[in-house]
N, C-alpha and C positions, 0 to 999 in steps of 0.2 A: 252658309256655313257648314263646314264639314264636321259631322259628329265623329269623336273620337270615343274609342272603348273605354268606359268609366273605370273597369278594373284596373286596367294597365295604366290609365292617366292617374289614377289614385295611388297606385304603387309607386310609379316613378316620381311624383310630386311629394307625397307625404312620407312614404317609407324610405326612398332613396336620395332624397332632398334635391330633386332636379330643379333648376330653375326654370322659368319661363322659356328663356332663349335654348336652354339645353332641351326641353320638351319640343319646342319649334324645331329644332334639328332633328330629333329623333322621329318626330312624326312628318316631317317635310311639310310644314306649314308656317303660317304667321304667329307671332306672340298674340295677336288678336283673337285668333283661333282658339288658342290655349285658353286665354282669358274667359271666352265666352264659353267653352266647355266646362272649364272649372265651376263656373257660375251656374250653368244648367244643370250639371251632376249634383251640385250643393256641397263640392268638397271644400273643406275650410281652408280658407287663405291664410298664408304665413304673413307675418309683419316683414318690412323689408329688413334684410340682413339676417333674418332669423335662420335661414338655411345654413349660415356660415356658423352661427352658435351651435347649432345643433350637429352640424358635421364634425366640428372640433370638440364638442362635449365641453364647451365653455360657458360659463355665465357672462351676461353682458359687462359687468363689471371687471371681470377678468380680462376679457377682450379689448377693453377701453384701456386697460393698464398694459396690455402686451403689446398693441400695435404701435404706440410711441417709442416703448422701448426697441422694439424691432427697427423702426425708422431712424430714430435719433441716436440710439446708444450701439446698436448693431451696425448702422449705417446700411441697411438694406434699401434698395429702390423699392417703389410700389410694386413693381413687376417681380421682384423677388419675394417680396411678402406674398403676394398672389400665388406664386408657384408653391410656397411652403404650405398653402392651405388647401391646395388641389388634392 
């Protein structure tokens, strides 16, 4: 396993909310390498979907109300909704 720099990994994952896929692209490695480095460096893992909530500064309750509205009422596709949250 390739060892990644703890400080940069922490900064991108915890402070900038990069996903495992984003990190793998950034470091040019696999998501498994990312997972192993996060465990090795004892970086706290986020719950699934937590990065979206944090990026958007929404509570889980607010997000669960917003997504159906965007899809059903505003008639946005899943792709369009994803683009809104980039």
